[in-house]
C-alpha positions, 0 to 999 in steps of 0.5 A: 506520529500516531495516526490511530490508537484504540485498544490493542491496535496502534497505527504509527510511523514506521520505525527502524526494527519494524521492517525486520519483524514484518519481514520475518512474519512475511517469510513465515507465511512463505513470502520472499525476504522483504527487509530491503523493502522496509529499509527503502520506505524508511529512507523515503520517509526520512527524505520526505518522499513518503509517509510510511506507517505500521500497524501494531497489534499488542505492540507487535508490527502486523501491517504496513502502508505507505503514502507517496504525496507526489508519486512519480509513477503510474498513470497519475505520476508527476501530476501532484497526486498522492499514491498509496503504495505497498499495503499489507497485513500479516495473514495471521492477523487478517479479518480483524479490521486492521487493513481497513484502519490502515486504509483509513489512515492512509486516505487521511494522510493522502487528503492533505496532499490532494483531492484524489488518491490512487493505487495499483493493485496486482491482478493475480489471485493473491490480490483478490482480497485487496481488489475487493476491498478497494472496490468496496471503498470506492476505488475505480479503474483509471481506464489505462488498462493493465500495467507491467512495471512502469509501462501500460501493457499493449492490447493483446500483448503477452504478459506475466501475471506476477506482482508487477502486473497491476491495474491502477485505481483512483478515488475522490477524497473530497 
């Protein structure tokens, strides 16, 4: 399915082969090998658990985003609310509006399943741009505090500031 198409930018369902190209782009920018992440999203999409999308610029995958209509994890897990999971744009293609268009598409998909959407954002500086974007788009913290993996971090507990340390945010869609 195509969610957006204008000029050289197309947002469509993630397809086999997109993950290899996206993972190669991520590894070129110094990230870990992420091919399995994309394979998992394709499996979840095939099983009807997720809507996985890819952004293509001039026909090449440069970004991705996923919506889980009834996510089982986080502070809203099991409440029938959609979650936006695993969103990114390759560094070489940032600051062109691709991330905003991916978020627009994901929010439209999420609105089919609920009036509120939520997401978790990492707390280290690598997520700074995403943190700012979410606030500008109207997302607010849910109030449960920082999470590490599947658990709320207790007050004053030591925690590791890696990709698993997140703050959950939500937004009313209608």
